[in-house]
Biopython code that builds the backbone (N, CA, C, O; Angstrom):
import numpy as np
from Bio.PDB.StructureBuilder import StructureBuilder

atoms = [
    (1, "MET", "N", (6.151, -20.551, -7.727)),
    (1, "MET", "CA", (5.428, -19.618, -6.874)),
    (1, "MET", "C", (6.416, -18.595, -6.309)),
    (1, "MET", "O", (7.499, -18.958, -5.850)),
    (2, "THR", "N", (6.037, -17.318, -6.344)),
    (2, "THR", "CA", (6.898, -16.248, -5.864)),
    (2, "THR", "C", (6.689, -16.036, -4.371)),
    (2, "THR", "O", (5.558, -16.019, -3.885)),
    (3, "ASP", "N", (7.782, -15.876, -3.662)),
    (3, "ASP", "CA", (7.717, -15.557, -2.229)),
    (3, "ASP", "C", (7.298, -14.099, -2.103)),
    (3, "ASP", "O", (8.004, -13.212, -2.584)),
    (4, "THR", "N", (6.152, -13.834, -1.459)),
    (4, "THR", "CA", (5.649, -12.459, -1.349)),
    (4, "THR", "C", (6.595, -11.560, -0.567)),
    (4, "THR", "O", (6.558, -10.340, -0.726)),
    (5, "GLY", "N", (7.444, -12.146, 0.277)),
    (5, "GLY", "CA", (8.403, -11.347, 1.030)),
    (5, "GLY", "C", (9.513, -10.794, 0.166)),
    (5, "GLY", "O", (10.167, -9.819, 0.536)),
    (6, "SER", "N", (9.733, -11.420, -1.005)),
    (6, "SER", "CA", (10.799, -10.932, -1.881)),
    (6, "SER", "C", (10.280, -9.996, -2.969)),
    (6, "SER", "O", (11.070, -9.394, -3.696)),
    (7, "LEU", "N", (8.959, -9.870, -3.086)),
    (7, "LEU", "CA", (8.400, -8.944, -4.069)),
    (7, "LEU", "C", (8.670, -7.510, -3.632)),
    (7, "LEU", "O", (8.676, -7.195, -2.442)),
    (8, "VAL", "N", (8.892, -6.660, -4.609)),
    (8, "VAL", "CA", (9.092, -5.237, -4.355)),
    (8, "VAL", "C", (7.862, -4.514, -4.907)),
    (8, "VAL", "O", (7.517, -4.661, -6.080)),
    (9, "TYR", "N", (7.218, -3.746, -4.059)),
    (9, "TYR", "CA", (5.999, -3.023, -4.414)),
    (9, "TYR", "C", (6.290, -1.534, -4.570)),
    (9, "TYR", "O", (7.159, -0.979, -3.898)),
    (10, "SER", "N", (5.544, -0.904, -5.470)),
    (10, "SER", "CA", (5.629, 0.553, -5.629)),
    (10, "SER", "C", (4.326, 1.053, -6.245)),
    (10, "SER", "O", (3.544, 0.285, -6.807)),
    (11, "ARG", "N", (4.118, 2.356, -6.122)),
    (11, "ARG", "CA", (2.949, 2.981, -6.742)),
    (11, "ARG", "C", (3.101, 2.920, -8.260)),
    (11, "ARG", "O", (4.214, 2.984, -8.784)),
    (12, "ARG", "N", (1.987, 2.797, -8.954)),
    (12, "ARG", "CA", (2.014, 2.943, -10.409)),
    (12, "ARG", "C", (2.032, 4.442, -10.707)),
    (12, "ARG", "O", (1.336, 5.223, -10.059)),
    (13, "SER", "N", (2.816, 4.821, -11.672)),
    (13, "SER", "CA", (2.988, 6.247, -11.976)),
    (13, "SER", "C", (1.744, 6.867, -12.606)),
    (13, "SER", "O", (1.612, 8.091, -12.611)),
    (14, "ASP", "N", (0.828, 6.055, -13.137)),
    (14, "ASP", "CA", (-0.361, 6.602, -13.794)),
    (14, "ASP", "C", (-1.568, 6.741, -12.855)),
    (14, "ASP", "O", (-2.674, 7.031, -13.311)),
    (15, "VAL", "N", (-1.360, 6.538, -11.558)),
    (15, "VAL", "CA", (-2.444, 6.686, -10.587)),
    (15, "VAL", "C", (-2.521, 8.144, -10.139)),
    (15, "VAL", "O", (-1.541, 8.722, -9.670)),
    (16, "LEU", "N", (-3.696, 8.714, -10.296)),
    (16, "LEU", "CA", (-3.929, 10.060, -9.766)),
    (16, "LEU", "C", (-4.257, 9.919, -8.289)),
    (16, "LEU", "O", (-5.003, 9.022, -7.897)),
    (17, "TRP", "N", (-3.703, 10.801, -7.472)),
    (17, "TRP", "CA", (-3.986, 10.716, -6.036)),
    (17, "TRP", "C", (-3.812, 12.070, -5.383)),
    (17, "TRP", "O", (-3.079, 12.936, -5.862)),
    (18, "ARG", "N", (-4.511, 12.220, -4.277)),
    (18, "ARG", "CA", (-4.407, 13.429, -3.468)),
    (18, "ARG", "C", (-4.552, 13.043, -2.007)),
    (18, "ARG", "O", (-5.266, 12.102, -1.662)),
    (19, "ARG", "N", (-3.867, 13.782, -1.163)),
    (19, "ARG", "CA", (-3.985, 13.574, 0.284)),
    (19, "ARG", "C", (-5.033, 14.539, 0.815)),
    (19, "ARG", "O", (-5.042, 15.722, 0.475)),
    (20, "SER", "N", (-5.917, 14.008, 1.659)),
    (20, "SER", "CA", (-6.845, 14.854, 2.401)),
    (20, "SER", "C", (-6.288, 14.946, 3.819)),
    (20, "SER", "O", (-5.150, 14.543, 4.060)),
    (21, "LEU", "N", (-7.053, 15.456, 4.736)),
    (21, "LEU", "CA", (-6.560, 15.617, 6.095)),
    (21, "LEU", "C", (-6.130, 14.300, 6.732)),
    (21, "LEU", "O", (-5.083, 14.231, 7.376)),
    (22, "ASP", "N", (-6.935, 13.257, 6.554)),
    (22, "ASP", "CA", (-6.644, 12.001, 7.242)),
    (22, "ASP", "C", (-6.705, 10.775, 6.333)),
    (22, "ASP", "O", (-6.857, 9.651, 6.812)),
    (23, "ALA", "N", (-6.586, 10.991, 5.025)),
    (23, "ALA", "CA", (-6.673, 9.877, 4.087)),
    (23, "ALA", "C", (-5.979, 10.246, 2.776)),
    (23, "ALA", "O", (-5.567, 11.387, 2.563)),
    (24, "VAL", "N", (-5.864, 9.245, 1.910)),
    (24, "VAL", "CA", (-5.397, 9.460, 0.546)),
    (24, "VAL", "C", (-6.515, 8.978, -0.373)),
    (24, "VAL", "O", (-7.093, 7.913, -0.155)),
    (25, "VAL", "N", (-6.814, 9.766, -1.396)),
    (25, "VAL", "CA", (-7.826, 9.406, -2.378)),
    (25, "VAL", "C", (-7.101, 9.069, -3.673)),
    (25, "VAL", "O", (-6.332, 9.877, -4.194)),
    (26, "LEU", "N", (-7.353, 7.864, -4.191)),
    (26, "LEU", "CA", (-6.691, 7.378, -5.401)),
    (26, "LEU", "C", (-7.689, 7.248, -6.534)),
    (26, "LEU", "O", (-8.864, 6.958, -6.306)),
    (27, "LEU", "N", (-7.219, 7.463, -7.766)),
    (27, "LEU", "CA", (-7.998, 7.158, -8.955)),
    (27, "LEU", "C", (-7.072, 6.436, -9.922)),
    (27, "LEU", "O", (-6.398, 7.066, -10.737)),
    (28, "PRO", "N", (-7.043, 5.089, -9.826)),
    (28, "PRO", "CA", (-6.209, 4.324, -10.740)),
    (28, "PRO", "C", (-6.698, 4.488, -12.177)),
    (28, "PRO", "O", (-7.882, 4.742, -12.400)),
    (29, "ALA", "N", (-5.813, 4.349, -13.140)),
    (29, "ALA", "CA", (-6.173, 4.452, -14.548)),
    (29, "ALA", "C", (-7.269, 3.442, -14.866)),
    (29, "ALA", "O", (-7.161, 2.269, -14.510)),
    (30, "GLY", "N", (-8.312, 3.895, -15.528)),
    (30, "GLY", "CA", (-9.408, 3.020, -15.915)),
    (30, "GLY", "C", (-10.453, 2.784, -14.839)),
    (30, "GLY", "O", (-11.457, 2.120, -15.099)),
    (31, "ALA", "N", (-10.247, 3.304, -13.645)),
    (31, "ALA", "CA", (-11.218, 3.108, -12.566)),
    (31, "ALA", "C", (-12.402, 4.050, -12.747)),
    (31, "ALA", "O", (-12.255, 5.178, -13.218)),
    (32, "ASP", "N", (-13.573, 3.566, -12.364)),
    (32, "ASP", "CA", (-14.783, 4.379, -12.453)),
    (32, "ASP", "C", (-14.984, 5.256, -11.233)),
    (32, "ASP", "O", (-15.569, 6.336, -11.322)),
    (33, "GLU", "N", (-14.499, 4.790, -10.097)),
    (33, "GLU", "CA", (-14.702, 5.481, -8.834)),
    (33, "GLU", "C", (-13.374, 5.655, -8.107)),
    (33, "GLU", "O", (-12.500, 4.794, -8.206)),
    (34, "PRO", "N", (-13.212, 6.756, -7.380)),
    (34, "PRO", "CA", (-12.003, 6.907, -6.561)),
    (34, "PRO", "C", (-12.027, 5.941, -5.379)),
    (34, "PRO", "O", (-13.085, 5.468, -4.965)),
    (35, "VAL", "N", (-10.849, 5.663, -4.852)),
    (35, "VAL", "CA", (-10.668, 4.774, -3.706)),
    (35, "VAL", "C", (-10.051, 5.594, -2.581)),
    (35, "VAL", "O", (-9.089, 6.330, -2.806)),
    (36, "THR", "N", (-10.588, 5.476, -1.383)),
    (36, "THR", "CA", (-10.062, 6.201, -0.239)),
    (36, "THR", "C", (-9.288, 5.254, 0.664)),
    (36, "THR", "O", (-9.775, 4.183, 1.025)),
    (37, "LEU", "N", (-8.075, 5.661, 1.023)),
    (37, "LEU", "CA", (-7.242, 4.919, 1.967)),
    (37, "LEU", "C", (-7.119, 5.748, 3.238)),
    (37, "LEU", "O", (-6.307, 6.672, 3.294)),
    (38, "PRO", "N", (-7.908, 5.435, 4.256)),
    (38, "PRO", "CA", (-7.818, 6.187, 5.511)),
    (38, "PRO", "C", (-6.714, 5.649, 6.415)),
    (38, "PRO", "O", (-6.190, 4.557, 6.193)),
    (39, "GLY", "N", (-6.376, 6.413, 7.416)),
    (39, "GLY", "CA", (-5.472, 5.968, 8.488)),
    (39, "GLY", "C", (-4.164, 5.392, 8.012)),
    (39, "GLY", "O", (-3.422, 6.030, 7.264)),
    (40, "THR", "N", (-3.881, 4.165, 8.456)),
    (40, "THR", "CA", (-2.600, 3.550, 8.111)),
    (40, "THR", "C", (-2.520, 3.171, 6.633)),
    (40, "THR", "O", (-1.426, 2.977, 6.104)),
    (41, "GLY", "N", (-3.670, 3.062, 5.963)),
    (41, "GLY", "CA", (-3.655, 2.847, 4.511)),
    (41, "GLY", "C", (-2.948, 3.996, 3.808)),
    (41, "GLY", "O", (-2.208, 3.785, 2.847)),
    (42, "ALA", "N", (-3.178, 5.212, 4.291)),
    (42, "ALA", "CA", (-2.496, 6.386, 3.742)),
    (42, "ALA", "C", (-1.000, 6.318, 4.027)),
    (42, "ALA", "O", (-0.187, 6.728, 3.199)),
    (43, "ALA", "N", (-0.637, 5.797, 5.204)),
    (43, "ALA", "CA", (0.785, 5.640, 5.534)),
    (43, "ALA", "C", (1.445, 4.634, 4.608)),
    (43, "ALA", "O", (2.583, 4.835, 4.183)),
    (44, "VAL", "N", (0.742, 3.551, 4.289)),
    (44, "VAL", "CA", (1.284, 2.565, 3.346)),
    (44, "VAL", "C", (1.486, 3.220, 1.984)),
    (44, "VAL", "O", (2.515, 3.013, 1.342)),
    (45, "TRP", "N", (0.513, 4.004, 1.543)),
    (45, "TRP", "CA", (0.643, 4.689, 0.247)),
    (45, "TRP", "C", (1.876, 5.593, 0.247)),
    (45, "TRP", "O", (2.617, 5.638, -0.735)),
    (46, "ASP", "N", (2.090, 6.302, 1.334)),
    (46, "ASP", "CA", (3.275, 7.157, 1.446)),
    (46, "ASP", "C", (4.555, 6.327, 1.308)),
    (46, "ASP", "O", (5.484, 6.721, 0.602)),
    (47, "LEU", "N", (4.596, 5.186, 1.981)),
    (47, "LEU", "CA", (5.789, 4.331, 1.930)),
    (47, "LEU", "C", (6.011, 3.727, 0.551)),
    (47, "LEU", "O", (7.141, 3.389, 0.199)),
    (48, "LEU", "N", (4.948, 3.587, -0.233)),
    (48, "LEU", "CA", (5.067, 3.041, -1.582)),
    (48, "LEU", "C", (5.611, 4.051, -2.592)),
    (48, "LEU", "O", (5.714, 3.740, -3.779)),
    (49, "ALA", "N", (5.958, 5.247, -2.138)),
    (49, "ALA", "CA", (6.571, 6.243, -3.021)),
    (49, "ALA", "C", (7.909, 5.736, -3.548)),
    (49, "ALA", "O", (8.338, 6.102, -4.643)),
    (50, "GLU", "N", (8.557, 4.895, -2.760)),
    (50, "GLU", "CA", (9.814, 4.246, -3.156)),
    (50, "GLU", "C", (9.573, 2.740, -3.154)),
    (50, "GLU", "O", (8.802, 2.248, -2.330)),
    (51, "PRO", "N", (10.209, 2.000, -4.051)),
    (51, "PRO", "CA", (10.040, 0.547, -4.049)),
    (51, "PRO", "C", (10.381, -0.051, -2.675)),
    (51, "PRO", "O", (11.391, 0.295, -2.063)),
    (52, "VAL", "N", (9.511, -0.954, -2.211)),
    (52, "VAL", "CA", (9.657, -1.498, -0.859)),
    (52, "VAL", "C", (9.103, -2.920, -0.815)),
    (52, "VAL", "O", (8.162, -3.248, -1.538)),
    (53, "THR", "N", (9.685, -3.757, 0.032)),
    (53, "THR", "CA", (9.191, -5.114, 0.210)),
    (53, "THR", "C", (8.148, -5.158, 1.325)),
    (53, "THR", "O", (8.047, -4.233, 2.131)),
    (54, "LEU", "N", (7.385, -6.229, 1.360)),
    (54, "LEU", "CA", (6.404, -6.414, 2.424)),
    (54, "LEU", "C", (7.063, -6.419, 3.803)),
    (54, "LEU", "O", (6.568, -5.750, 4.709)),
    (55, "PRO", "N", (8.181, -7.163, 3.994)),
    (55, "PRO", "CA", (8.813, -7.123, 5.318)),
    (55, "PRO", "C", (9.260, -5.719, 5.734)),
    (55, "PRO", "O", (9.180, -5.366, 6.911)),
    (56, "ASP", "N", (9.726, -4.923, 4.777)),
    (56, "ASP", "CA", (10.126, -3.551, 5.111)),
    (56, "ASP", "C", (8.918, -2.691, 5.479)),
    (56, "ASP", "O", (8.982, -1.890, 6.411)),
    (57, "LEU", "N", (7.814, -2.861, 4.743)),
    (57, "LEU", "CA", (6.586, -2.133, 5.083)),
    (57, "LEU", "C", (6.125, -2.492, 6.497)),
    (57, "LEU", "O", (5.804, -1.617, 7.301)),
    (58, "VAL", "N", (6.099, -3.787, 6.781)),
    (58, "VAL", "CA", (5.648, -4.251, 8.095)),
    (58, "VAL", "C", (6.571, -3.735, 9.186)),
    (58, "VAL", "O", (6.101, -3.280, 10.229)),
    (59, "GLY", "N", (7.869, -3.798, 8.964)),
    (59, "GLY", "CA", (8.824, -3.315, 9.956)),
    (59, "GLY", "C", (8.653, -1.843, 10.256)),
    (59, "GLY", "O", (8.672, -1.434, 11.417)),
    (60, "THR", "N", (8.486, -1.043, 9.214)),
    (60, "THR", "CA", (8.306, 0.398, 9.406)),
    (60, "THR", "C", (7.009, 0.693, 10.145)),
    (60, "THR", "O", (6.996, 1.484, 11.089)),
    (61, "LEU", "N", (5.912, 0.059, 9.720)),
    (61, "LEU", "CA", (4.627, 0.303, 10.368)),
    (61, "LEU", "C", (4.622, -0.173, 11.817)),
    (61, "LEU", "O", (4.002, 0.456, 12.673)),
    (62, "THR", "N", (5.307, -1.277, 12.097)),
    (62, "THR", "CA", (5.396, -1.773, 13.471)),
    (62, "THR", "C", (6.158, -0.795, 14.346)),
    (62, "THR", "O", (5.787, -0.566, 15.497)),
    (63, "GLN", "N", (7.232, -0.214, 13.800)),
    (63, "GLN", "CA", (8.001, 0.777, 14.563)),
    (63, "GLN", "C", (7.184, 2.035, 14.816)),
    (63, "GLN", "O", (7.186, 2.569, 15.925)),
    (64, "VAL", "N", (6.493, 2.502, 13.801)),
    (64, "VAL", "CA", (5.765, 3.769, 13.918)),
    (64, "VAL", "C", (4.502, 3.639, 14.765)),
    (64, "VAL", "O", (4.229, 4.485, 15.615)),
    (65, "TYR", "N", (3.731, 2.570, 14.528)),
    (65, "TYR", "CA", (2.423, 2.454, 15.171)),
    (65, "TYR", "C", (2.386, 1.439, 16.310)),
    (65, "TYR", "O", (1.425, 1.409, 17.079)),
    (66, "GLY", "N", (3.420, 0.611, 16.424)),
    (66, "GLY", "CA", (3.387, -0.452, 17.422)),
    (66, "GLY", "C", (2.425, -1.533, 16.982)),
    (66, "GLY", "O", (1.946, -1.522, 15.848)),
    (67, "GLY", "N", (2.147, -2.440, 17.852)),
    (67, "GLY", "CA", (1.208, -3.505, 17.514)),
    (67, "GLY", "C", (1.921, -4.788, 17.137)),
    (67, "GLY", "O", (3.150, -4.859, 17.109)),
    (68, "ASP", "N", (1.129, -5.781, 16.853)),
    (68, "ASP", "CA", (1.599, -7.113, 16.532)),
    (68, "ASP", "C", (2.019, -7.185, 15.065)),
    (68, "ASP", "O", (1.221, -6.884, 14.177)),
    (69, "ALA", "N", (3.255, -7.580, 14.809)),
    (69, "ALA", "CA", (3.777, -7.633, 13.440)),
    (69, "ALA", "C", (2.977, -8.593, 12.561)),
    (69, "ALA", "O", (2.780, -8.319, 11.377)),
    (70, "ALA", "N", (2.516, -9.705, 13.113)),
    (70, "ALA", "CA", (1.742, -10.669, 12.318)),
    (70, "ALA", "C", (0.407, -10.067, 11.877)),
    (70, "ALA", "O", (-0.031, -10.286, 10.747)),
    (71, "THR", "N", (-0.230, -9.318, 12.755)),
    (71, "THR", "CA", (-1.492, -8.660, 12.408)),
    (71, "THR", "C", (-1.263, -7.584, 11.362)),
    (71, "THR", "O", (-2.034, -7.460, 10.411)),
    (72, "ILE", "N", (-0.209, -6.811, 11.538)),
    (72, "ILE", "CA", (0.117, -5.766, 10.564)),
    (72, "ILE", "C", (0.430, -6.392, 9.217)),
    (72, "ILE", "O", (-0.015, -5.889, 8.185)),
    (73, "GLU", "N", (1.190, -7.481, 9.206)),
    (73, "GLU", "CA", (1.519, -8.150, 7.940)),
    (73, "GLU", "C", (0.254, -8.638, 7.235)),
    (73, "GLU", "O", (0.115, -8.474, 6.023)),
    (74, "ARG", "N", (-0.661, -9.234, 7.988)),
    (74, "ARG", "CA", (-1.914, -9.710, 7.395)),
    (74, "ARG", "C", (-2.702, -8.556, 6.784)),
    (74, "ARG", "O", (-3.212, -8.664, 5.669)),
    (75, "ASP", "N", (-2.798, -7.448, 7.523)),
    (75, "ASP", "CA", (-3.549, -6.286, 7.032)),
    (75, "ASP", "C", (-2.894, -5.657, 5.816)),
    (75, "ASP", "O", (-3.579, -5.305, 4.856)),
    (76, "VAL", "N", (-1.577, -5.510, 5.846)),
    (76, "VAL", "CA", (-0.860, -4.896, 4.721)),
    (76, "VAL", "C", (-0.915, -5.799, 3.502)),
    (76, "VAL", "O", (-1.040, -5.308, 2.380)),
    (77, "THR", "N", (-0.825, -7.109, 3.699)),
    (77, "THR", "CA", (-0.930, -8.045, 2.579)),
    (77, "THR", "C", (-2.286, -7.896, 1.897)),
    (77, "THR", "O", (-2.370, -7.880, 0.669)),
    (78, "GLY", "N", (-3.350, -7.787, 2.697)),
    (78, "GLY", "CA", (-4.681, -7.579, 2.138)),
    (78, "GLY", "C", (-4.798, -6.265, 1.392)),
    (78, "GLY", "O", (-5.404, -6.208, 0.322)),
    (79, "LEU", "N", (-4.220, -5.208, 1.949)),
    (79, "LEU", "CA", (-4.256, -3.900, 1.293)),
    (79, "LEU", "C", (-3.485, -3.929, -0.019)),
    (79, "LEU", "O", (-3.957, -3.400, -1.026)),
    (80, "LEU", "N", (-2.313, -4.538, -0.019)),
    (80, "LEU", "CA", (-1.520, -4.623, -1.255)),
    (80, "LEU", "C", (-2.257, -5.415, -2.328)),
    (80, "LEU", "O", (-2.211, -5.056, -3.505)),
    (81, "ALA", "N", (-2.935, -6.488, -1.931)),
    (81, "ALA", "CA", (-3.711, -7.278, -2.887)),
    (81, "ALA", "C", (-4.837, -6.437, -3.484)),
    (81, "ALA", "O", (-5.097, -6.492, -4.686)),
    (82, "ARG", "N", (-5.499, -5.661, -2.631)),
    (82, "ARG", "CA", (-6.577, -4.785, -3.109)),
    (82, "ARG", "C", (-6.040, -3.715, -4.061)),
    (82, "ARG", "O", (-6.625, -3.464, -5.114)),
    (83, "LEU", "N", (-4.927, -3.089, -3.684)),
    (83, "LEU", "CA", (-4.326, -2.060, -4.533)),
    (83, "LEU", "C", (-3.834, -2.653, -5.856)),
    (83, "LEU", "O", (-3.921, -2.008, -6.901)),
    (84, "ASP", "N", (-3.327, -3.865, -5.806)),
    (84, "ASP", "CA", (-2.885, -4.542, -7.034)),
    (84, "ASP", "C", (-4.078, -4.827, -7.948)),
    (84, "ASP", "O", (-4.004, -4.601, -9.156)),
    (85, "ALA", "N", (-5.169, -5.320, -7.376)),
    (85, "ALA", "CA", (-6.373, -5.614, -8.164)),
    (85, "ALA", "C", (-6.943, -4.344, -8.800)),
    (85, "ALA", "O", (-7.521, -4.395, -9.885)),
    (86, "LEU", "N", (-6.782, -3.224, -8.133)),
    (86, "LEU", "CA", (-7.269, -1.942, -8.666)),
    (86, "LEU", "C", (-6.324, -1.348, -9.703)),
    (86, "LEU", "O", (-6.688, -0.406, -10.408)),
    (87, "GLY", "N", (-5.120, -1.889, -9.801)),
    (87, "GLY", "CA", (-4.114, -1.343, -10.710)),
    (87, "GLY", "C", (-3.406, -0.131, -10.153)),
    (87, "GLY", "O", (-2.896, 0.693, -10.912)),
    (88, "ALA", "N", (-3.365, -0.009, -8.824)),
    (88, "ALA", "CA", (-2.736, 1.153, -8.196)),
    (88, "ALA", "C", (-1.275, 0.925, -7.849)),
    (88, "ALA", "O", (-0.517, 1.884, -7.701)),
    (89, "VAL", "N", (-0.867, -0.348, -7.715)),
    (89, "VAL", "CA", (0.529, -0.675, -7.398)),
    (89, "VAL", "C", (1.036, -1.686, -8.427)),
    (89, "VAL", "O", (0.269, -2.335, -9.138)),
    (90, "GLU", "N", (2.342, -1.785, -8.468)),
    (90, "GLU", "CA", (2.972, -2.821, -9.282)),
    (90, "GLU", "C", (3.995, -3.534, -8.419)),
    (90, "GLU", "O", (4.523, -2.964, -7.465)),
    (91, "SER", "N", (4.267, -4.768, -8.755)),
    (91, "SER", "CA", (5.241, -5.539, -7.992)),
    (91, "SER", "C", (6.166, -6.273, -8.946)),
    (91, "SER", "O", (5.803, -6.617, -10.071)),
    (92, "SER", "N", (7.369, -6.497, -8.454)),
    (92, "SER", "CA", (8.356, -7.235, -9.275)),
    (92, "SER", "C", (9.235, -8.053, -8.367)),
    (92, "SER", "O", (10.132, -8.750, -8.841)),
]
sb = StructureBuilder()
sb.init_structure("model")
sb.init_model(0)
sb.init_chain("A")
sb.init_seg("    ")
for serial, (resi, resn, name, xyz) in enumerate(atoms, 1):
    if name == "N":
        sb.init_residue(resn, " ", resi, " ")
    sb.init_atom(name, np.array(xyz, "f"), 0.0, 1.0, " ", f" {name:<3s}", serial, name[0])
structure = sb.get_structure()
């Protein structure tokens, strides 16, 4: 079993995306419908421009937005799982 804290996440290069005023709209390869990432989801997408670990994502978001690190980790873990299922991110 892989420790999720040691995985490195990044955007897949074949995902089409655009930023709107307050969100990011993604169209992963093979997807039928675009996916919208509002608010901090858009911030996570921005951070995924460079390979990053879950602890680094959580640390950055905690510094920028404040809040409870455990709650942020839970939310980001869920978002990464969703993005992975959509084929929008890759991990190694």
